[in-house]
KOLKOLVEX-977734 format. One record per atom (N, C-alpha, C, O): atom name; x, y, z; residue number from 1. Coordinates in steps of 0.001 Angstrom, whole numbers, plus 524288, in hexadecimal, padded with zeros to 5 digits. Layout:
N
 name    xx    yy    zz resi
   CA     X     Y     Z  NUM
...
This chain:
116
 name    xx    yy    zz resi
    N 56945 F09DA D29E1    1
   CA 56EB1 F08DC D28BA    1
    C 56FF3 F0306 D28CE    1
    O 57304 F011B D25A2    1
    N 56D8B F0043 D2C75    2
   CA 56EA4 EFAA4 D2CC4    2
    C 56C4B EF7BC D281E    2
    O 56E57 EF3AD D268C    2
    N 567FF EF9C1 D25E0    3
   CA 565DF EF75F D2121    3
    C 569A3 EF7F6 D1C90    3
    O 56A52 EF45B D1975    3
    N 56C12 EFC88 D1C2D    4
   CA 56FD8 EFD75 D17FC    4
    C 57491 EF9D8 D18A2    4
    O 57689 EF7B3 D14CF    4
    N 5765E EF92F D1D7C    5
   CA 57AC1 EF5A1 D1E7B    5
    C 57955 EF00E D1CDA    5
    O 57C83 EED4E D1A84    5
    N 5749B EEE6E D1E14    6
   CA 572EA EE922 D1CCF    6
    C 57260 EE865 D16E3    6
    O 573FE EE464 D14C6    6
    N 57029 EEC2D D144C    7
   CA 56FA0 EEBCD D0E9D    7
    C 574EE EEC28 D0BE5    7
    O 575C4 EE9A6 D07E0    7
    N 5787B EEF3E D0E0C    8
   CA 57DCF EEF70 D0BF7    8
    C 58086 EEA30 D0CA9    8
    O 58361 EE86B D0938    8
    N 57F9F EE7BB D111E    9
   CA 581CE EE283 D1206    9
    C 57FBC EDEB5 D0DF5    9
    O 582A9 EDB77 D0BF3    9
    N 57ABC EDF16 D0CBE   10
   CA 57863 EDBA2 D08DB   10
    C 57AA2 EDC75 D036B   10
    O 57BC5 ED8B2 D00A6   10
    N 57B45 EE15C D01E6   11
   CA 57D8B EE282 CFCBF   11
    C 5832A EE09B CFC67   11
    O 584BC EDE52 CF879   11
    N 58638 EE18F D008B   12
   CA 58B99 EDFBC D0099   12
    C 58BD5 ED9C6 D0094   12
    O 58F31 ED775 CFE09   12
    N 5883D ED753 D036F   13
   CA 58809 ED195 D0390   13
    C 58718 ECF5F CFE18   13
    O 58993 ECB8E CFC8B   13
    N 5838D ED1BE CFB3B   14
   CA 58268 ECFEA CF5EC   14
    C 58715 ED0DE CF254   14
    O 58867 ECD85 CEF23   14
    N 5898D ED55B CF2D2   15
   CA 58E2A ED684 CEFA4   15
    C 5928C ED297 CF0B4   15
    O 594E3 ED083 CED0E   15
    N 593A4 ED19A CF5A6   16
   CA 597B2 ECDD8 CF71D   16
    C 59657 EC86D CF501   16
    O 599C5 EC59A CF32A   16
    N 59172 EC703 CF544   17
   CA 58FC3 EC1E6 CF35C   17
    C 59099 EC151 CED82   17
    O 5928F EBD53 CEBAE   17
    N 58F1C EC549 CEA9E   18
   CA 58FC8 EC519 CE4EF   18
    C 59594 EC4D8 CE386   18
    O 59718 EC1EB CE006   18
    N 598CD EC7E0 CE637   19
   CA 59E72 EC7A2 CE552   19
    C 5A091 EC235 CE695   19
    O 5A3D2 EC024 CE3B6   19
    N 59EBF EBFED CEAD4   20
   CA 5A05E EBAAA CEC6A   20
    C 59F32 EB6B5 CE821   20
    O 5A287 EB384 CE6C6   20
    N 59A89 EB6EA CE608   21
   CA 5990A EB34C CE1E2   21
    C 59C04 EB438 CDCD4   21
    O 59DA3 EB084 CDA39   21
    N 59CB9 EB92F CDB74   22
   CA 59F7B EBA76 CD698   22
    C 5A53C EB8FA CD6DE   22
    O 5A761 EB6E7 CD319   22
    N 5A7BD EBA03 CDB43   23
   CA 5AD44 EB891 CDBD7   23
    C 5ADEF EB2B0 CDB58   23
    O 5B1B0 EB0D7 CD8F9   23
    N 5AA4D EAFC5 CDD95   24
   CA 5AAA5 EAA0D CDD2D   24
    C 5AA63 EA850 CD780   24
    O 5AD86 EA519 CD5CA   24
    N 5A6B2 EAA69 CD49C   25
   CA 5A5ED EA8B1 CCF3C   25
    C 5AA2C EAAAF CCB85   25
    O 5AB75 EA814 CC7B1   25
    N 5AC53 EAF3F CCCA3   26
   CA 5B027 EB198 CC91A   26
    C 5B5D6 EB04F CCA78   26
    O 5B92F EB032 CC704   26
    N 5B6F1 EAF58 CCF7E   27
   CA 5BC58 EAE97 CD113   27
    C 5BD74 EA95F CD3B6   27
    O 5C174 EA6EF CD2A2   27
    N 5B9FF EA7A5 CD71E   28
   CA 5BB21 EA2ED CDA2E   28
    C 5BA4C E9DFC CD6F4   28
    O 5BDEB E9AE2 CD651   28
    N 5B5AA E9D3D CD4F5   29
   CA 5B479 E9855 CD24C   29
    C 5B74E E979D CCD14   29
    O 5B8A0 E932D CCBC6   29
    N 5B84D E9BB4 CCA0C   30
   CA 5BB5F E9ACF CC546   30
    C 5C0EA E98CC CC65A   30
    O 5C32B E9614 CC317   30
    N 5C317 E9A1A CCADF   31
   CA 5C863 E9865 CCC3E   31
    C 5C880 E9356 CCF5F   31
    O 5CC97 E90D7 CCFCC   31
    N 5C425 E91D7 CD185   32
   CA 5C405 E8D3A CD4EC   32
    C 5C4E6 E883E CD1C9   32
    O 5C2E0 E87A3 CCD77   32
    N 5C7E2 E84C7 CD3FB   33
   CA 5C8EE E7FB8 CD17D   33
    C 5C61B E7B80 CD498   33
    O 5C829 E795C CD861   33
    N 5C166 E7A64 CD2E6   34
   CA 5BE28 E7678 CD56E   34
    C 5BCF1 E7261 CD14F   34
    O 5BA50 E7375 CCD6D   34
    N 5BEE5 E6DAC CD236   35
   CA 5BE9D E699A CCE36   35
    C 5B903 E67E4 CCD05   35
    O 5B78F E674B CC87A   35
    N 5B5FD E6721 CD0F9   36
   CA 5B0B9 E651B CD03A   36
    C 5ACE4 E6989 CCEE6   36
    O 5AC55 E6D39 CD1EF   36
    N 5AA44 E6931 CCA68   37
   CA 5A664 E6D37 CC916   37
    C 5A1F8 E6D78 CCD1B   37
    O 59FCD E71A3 CCE21   37
    N 5A0B2 E6908 CCF50   38
   CA 59C86 E68D7 CD33C   38
    C 59E1B E6BD3 CD82E   38
    O 59B03 E6EDA CDA47   38
    N 5A2DD E6AFC CDA03   39
   CA 5A4CA E6DBF CDEA1   39
    C 5A563 E7391 CDD72   39
    O 5A42F E76D8 CE0C1   39
    N 5A735 E74D9 CD8D4   40
   CA 5A7BB E7A5B CD73A   40
    C 5A270 E7D17 CD762   40
    O 5A1FA E8173 CD95D   40
    N 59E78 E7A80 CD54A   41
   CA 5992B E7CB7 CD541   41
    C 59724 E7D55 CDADE   41
    O 594B2 E8144 CDC28   41
    N 5982A E7973 CDE29   42
   CA 59678 E79B6 CE3A1   42
    C 5990C E7E4E CE66D   42
    O 59666 E8145 CE921   42
    N 59E23 E7EED CE5CF   43
   CA 5A0E7 E833F CE858   43
    C 59EF1 E888B CE673   43
    O 59E63 E8C31 CE987   43
    N 59DE7 E88F0 CE16B   44
   CA 59BD3 E8DD4 CDF4B   44
    C 59675 E8F0A CE1AC   44
    O 59567 E9382 CE318   44
    N 5931F E8B21 CE21B   45
   CA 58DE3 E8BFE CE44C   45
    C 58E26 E8D63 CEA1D   45
    O 58B2C E90B2 CEBF2   45
    N 591A1 E8AED CECF7   46
   CA 5923D E8C28 CF289   46
    C 5943F E91BC CF323   46
    O 59253 E94A8 CF670   46
    N 59819 E933A CEFFA   47
   CA 59A2E E988E CF02A   47
    C 595D9 E9C80 CEF11   47
    O 5953D EA053 CF1EA   47
    N 592D8 E9B8C CEAEB   48
   CA 58ECD E9F41 CE95F   48
    C 58A0E E9F21 CED00   48
    O 586F8 EA2D0 CED0F   48
    N 58974 E9AF5 CEFFF   49
   CA 5852F E9ADD CF3D9   49
    C 585E8 E9F42 CF7CA   49
    O 5821B EA1CC CF949   49
    N 58ABF EA032 CF981   50
   CA 58BA6 EA47F CFD27   50
    C 58A8E EA9BE CFA88   50
    O 588A3 EAD59 CFD12   50
    N 58BBB EAA32 CF58D   51
   CA 58A8A EAF02 CF2B4   51
    C 584AF EB016 CF2CE   51
    O 58303 EB471 CF3FB   51
    N 5819B EAC22 CF195   52
   CA 57BE6 EACB9 CF182   52
    C 579D8 EADDA CF703   52
    O 5766B EB12A CF7AD   52
    N 57BE1 EAB29 CFAE8   53
   CA 57A2E EAC0C D0052   53
    C 57B49 EB1A4 D020C   53
    O 577F9 EB42B D0472   53
    N 57FFC EB38F D00CD   54
   CA 58169 EB8DE D0266   54
    C 57E20 EBCF8 CFF99   54
    O 57CE5 EC107 D01DC   54
    N 57CB4 EBBF8 CFABE   55
   CA 57930 EBF97 CF7FE   55
    C 573E2 EBFB0 CFAC5   55
    O 57196 EC3D9 CFB7D   55
    N 571FB EBB23 CFC4E   56
   CA 56D07 EBADC CFF2D   56
    C 56D3C EBDD3 D044F   56
    O 5698E EC099 D05AD   56
    N 5718A EBD3E D072A   57
   CA 5721F EC015 D0C15   57
    C 57246 EC5F5 D0B09   57
    O 56FF3 EC901 D0DF1   57
    N 57500 EC78A D06E7   58
   CA 5751E ECD16 D0581   58
    C 56FB5 ECF37 D045B   58
    O 56E5C ED382 D060C   58
    N 56C9A ECC38 D017B   59
   CA 5673D ECDE6 D0049   59
    C 56402 ECE59 D0548   59
    O 560DC ED1F1 D05D0   59
    N 564C3 ECAC1 D08E6   60
   CA 561F5 ECB11 D0DE7   60
    C 563A0 ECFDC D110E   60
    O 5605B ED26C D137A   60
    N 568B0 ED112 D110A   61
   CA 56A82 ED5BD D13CE   61
    C 56818 EDAAC D1183   61
    O 56698 EDE37 D1465   61
    N 567B7 EDAE8 D0C5F   62
   CA 5655C EDF7A D09D9   62
    C 55F9C EDFEF D0B42   62
    O 55DB0 EE43E D0C2D   62
    N 55CDD EDB96 D0B71   63
   CA 55737 EDBBD D0C64   63
    C 555BE EDBE2 D122F   63
    O 55140 EDD0B D1374   63
    N 55958 EDAC1 D15AA   64
   CA 55819 EDA75 D1B44   64
    C 5557F EDF60 D1D72   64
    O 551CC EDEDE D207A   64
    N 55739 EE418 D1C14   65
   CA 554A1 EE8B7 D1E3C   65
    C 54EDB EE92B D1CBB   65
    O 54BC8 EEB78 D1FA1   65
    N 54D62 EE706 D1848   66
   CA 547F7 EE76F D1675   66
    C 54469 EE34E D18CE   66
    O 53FA8 EE391 D181D   66
    N 54697 EDF81 D1B8F   67
   CA 54361 EDB3E D1D9E   67
    C 53FEB EDCE7 D222A   67
    O 53BCB EDA98 D230D   67
    N 54195 EE0E3 D2509   68
   CA 53E71 EE2C4 D2966   68
    C 53E9B EDF4C D2E2A   68
    O 53B39 EDFBB D318D   68
    N 54263 EDBEA D2E87   69
   CA 542E0 ED85E D32F5   69
    C 54872 ED88D D350C   69
    O 54C28 ED736 D324D   69
    N 548FA EDA37 D39EC   70
   CA 54E30 EDA69 D3C4C   70
    C 55078 ED4F6 D3CF6   70
    O 5552F ED43A D3C61   70
    N 54D33 ED12B D3E2B   71
   CA 54F4B ECBDB D3EDD   71
    C 5513B EC99D D39A7   71
    O 5553B EC6F2 D397F   71
    N 54E6B ECAB0 D356F   72
   CA 55037 EC8EE D3049   72
    C 55543 ECBBC D2ED4   72
    O 558E9 EC956 D2CD0   72
    N 55572 ED0C5 D2FDB   73
   CA 55A1D ED3E0 D2EBF   73
    C 55ED0 ED19A D319F   73
    O 562F1 ED0C7 D2F4C   73
    N 55E2B ED098 D36B3   74
   CA 5627B ECE84 D39D3   74
    C 56409 EC90C D3814   74
    O 568A6 EC7B1 D382B   74
    N 56044 EC5F1 D3685   75
   CA 5617A EC0AF D349A   75
    C 564A0 EC0DE D2F8F   75
    O 5686B EBDFA D2EF4   75
    N 56314 EC43D D2BF6   76
   CA 565E1 EC4CF D2702   76
    C 56B6B EC6BF D2802   76
    O 56F29 EC4C3 D25BB   76
    N 56BEA ECA99 D2B64   77
   CA 5711B ECCB2 D2C9C   77
    C 5747E EC88A D2F29   77
    O 5791B EC816 D2DE2   77
    N 5724D EC586 D32B8   78
   CA 57555 EC16A D3556   78
    C 5775F EBD6A D3166   78
    O 57BE5 EBBCD D31AF   78
    N 57413 EBBD6 D2DC3   79
   CA 575C5 EB81E D29B8   79
    C 57A0D EBA87 D2658   79
    O 57DDC EB7E5 D250C   79
    N 57979 EBF78 D24EC   80
   CA 57D6C EC21D D21B8   80
    C 582A1 EC275 D24A2   80
    O 586C3 EC198 D2256   80
    N 5826C EC3B5 D299E   81
   CA 5873B EC424 D2CB4   81
    C 58A04 EBEE7 D2D04   81
    O 58EC8 EBEA7 D2C69   81
    N 5871F EBAC1 D2DF2   82
   CA 58989 EB593 D2E4A   82
    C 58BBC EB3E5 D28FC   82
    O 5903A EB234 D28A8   82
    N 5889E EB45B D24DF   83
   CA 58A47 EB285 D1FB2   83
    C 58EE1 EB5A7 D1D9F   83
    O 592C6 EB36A D1BE8   83
    N 58E73 EBACB D1DC5   84
   CA 592B2 EBE07 D1BC3   84
    C 59752 EBE31 D1F7E   84
    O 59BCA EBE94 D1DC1   84
    N 59658 EBDE8 D248E   85
   CA 59A9E EBDC3 D2858   85
    C 59DF1 EB8E4 D27B5   85
    O 5A2BE EB92D D27B9   85
    N 59B63 EB46E D2725   86
   CA 59E2D EAF81 D2649   86
    C 5A157 EAFBD D213A   86
    O 5A5DC EAE1B D2119   86
    N 59EF6 EB1C3 D1D17   87
   CA 5A1A7 EB22C D1811   87
    C 5A64C EB5EC D186A   87
    O 5AA6C EB4DB D1630   87
    N 5A5A9 EBA42 D1B2A   88
   CA 5A9EE EBE0B D1BB9   88
    C 5AE80 EBBB0 D1EB5   88
    O 5B303 EBC4F D1D2A   88
    N 5AD57 EB900 D22F5   89
   CA 5B17B EB68A D2612   89
    C 5B431 EB24A D22E3   89
    O 5B8FE EB202 D22CD   89
    N 5B122 EAEFD D2046   90
   CA 5B365 EAAD7 D1D11   90
    C 5B6C3 EACFE D18B3   90
    O 5BAF6 EAAE9 D179E   90
    N 5B4FB EB11D D1631   91
   CA 5B7EF EB38B D11F7   91
    C 5BCFE EB5E9 D1408   91
    O 5C11A EB551 D119A   91
    N 5BCBE EB891 D1878   92
   CA 5C16A EBB03 D1AB3   92
    C 5C576 EB6E8 D1C3C   92
    O 5CA22 EB7A6 D1B5F   92
    N 5C3AE EB29C D1E7D   93
   CA 5C74C EAE76 D200A   93
    C 5C9A1 EABCF D1B41   93
    O 5CE5F EAB17 D1AEE   93
    N 5C64D EAA5C D178D   94
   CA 5C81F EA77C D12F3   94
    C 5CBD5 EAABC D0F97   94
    O 5CF95 EA8AA D0D67   94
    N 5CACA EAFD1 D0F30   95
   CA 5CE18 EB322 D0BDF   95
    C 5D249 EB5FE D0EF8   95
    O 5D54A EB90E D0CCC   95
    N 5D277 EB4FA D140B   96
   CA 5D625 EB7BA D1787   96
    C 5D584 EBDA6 D1722   96
    O 5D946 EC09D D1792   96
    N 5D0A5 EBF42 D164C   97
   CA 5CF66 EC4CF D161A   97
    C 5D0C6 EC78F D1110   97
    O 5D036 ECC52 D10B6   97
    N 5D290 EC4B2 D0D24   98
   CA 5D445 EC723 D083E   98
    C 5CFF2 EC7C8 D0446   98
    O 5D0BE ECA5E D004C   98
    N 5CB6D EC58B D0533   99
   CA 5C70D EC5E4 D0186   99
    C 5C338 EC9F3 D0399   99
    O 5C1E9 EC9C7 D0839   99
    N 5C15C ECD97 D0060  100
   CA 5BDE3 ED1B6 D0253  100
    C 5B86A ECFD8 D03D3  100
    O 5B565 ED2CF D061C  100
    N 5B71F ECAFB D0292  101
   CA 5B1E1 EC90E D03BB  101
    C 5B07A EC94A D097C  101
    O 5AC06 ECA85 D0AD3  101
    N 5B428 EC825 D0CE5  102
   CA 5B2E7 EC820 D1277  102
    C 5B196 ECD9D D1461  102
    O 5AE52 ECE3D D17DB  102
    N 5B41A ED19A D1224  103
   CA 5B2E0 ED702 D13A6  103
    C 5AD57 ED87E D11EB  103
    O 5AA6A EDAEF D14DA  103
    N 5ABF6 ED6FE D0D28  104
   CA 5A6C2 ED83A D0B25  104
    C 5A289 ED553 D0E3D  104
    O 59E7B ED78F D0F8A  104
    N 5A387 ED058 D0F65  105
   CA 59FB8 ECD5F D127A  105
    C 59F6D ECF7B D1810  105
    O 59B3D ECF97 D1A6D  105
    N 5A3DA ED120 D1A1E  106
   CA 5A3DC ED392 D1F4B  106
    C 5A0C4 ED8A2 D1F52  106
    O 59E39 ED9EA D2332  106
    N 5A0F9 EDB81 D1B07  107
   CA 59DEA EE053 D1A98  107
    C 5980D EDF26 D1A99  107
    O 594F7 EE20F D1CDD  107
    N 5968A EDAD7 D1808  108
   CA 59102 ED93F D182C  108
    C 58F67 ED825 D1DCD  108
    O 58B33 ED9C1 D1F7F  108
    N 592B5 ED56E D20AC  109
   CA 59193 ED443 D2630  109
    C 59113 ED959 D294E  109
    O 58D60 EDA05 D2C4E  109
    N 594D5 EDCEE D2893  110
   CA 594B0 EE1D3 D2B6F  110
    C 58FD2 EE511 D2A3F  110
    O 58D5F EE72F D2DCD  110
    N 58E71 EE573 D2547  111
   CA 589B8 EE85C D23D9  111
    C 584CD EE5AA D25F2  111
    O 5810E EE844 D2779  111
    N 584D6 EE07F D2602  112
   CA 58060 EDDA0 D2821  112
    C 57FB8 EDEAF D2DF3  112
    O 57B5D EDF72 D2FD7  112
    N 5840E EDEB8 D30BE  113
   CA 583E4 EDFF6 D365D  113
    C 581DF EE587 D3721  113
    O 57EB9 EE67F D3AA2  113
    N 583A8 EE92F D33E0  114
   CA 581DA EEE93 D3441  114
    C 57C02 EEF0F D3333  114
    O 57977 EF2A6 D3524  114
    N 579E4 EEB6C D301A  115
   CA 57450 EEB7E D2EE4  115
    C 570F2 EE89D D32C1  115
    O 56C2F EE86B D321F  115
    N 5734A EE660 D36BA  116
   CA 5706D EE357 D3A9E  116
    C 56C22 EE6B6 D3CEB  116
    O 56937 EE4EE D404C  116
């Protein structure tokens, strides 16, 4: 059961990441007024770096049960809890709880804890 929770956390993590990247490209950056093309490109790359990182963490969560190492499993889960927990808290504070992202990221944290 804990393997299923961990793999579900990984799938949800990847889904949230893809949504995060798509929303940025379709809604945030087309409306953003950033005068310098260089700064605009930098902000886009920084934003999408978290998207790529979260996809990587999701892939690790999915593969953790197959690694056969409890210490590796716990290390992957700990990183996922910190990364997604920080993002969930930051999203909830910044959006005053009005954006669904913090709930989805919180669900990744909860499923990761269940897979411990």
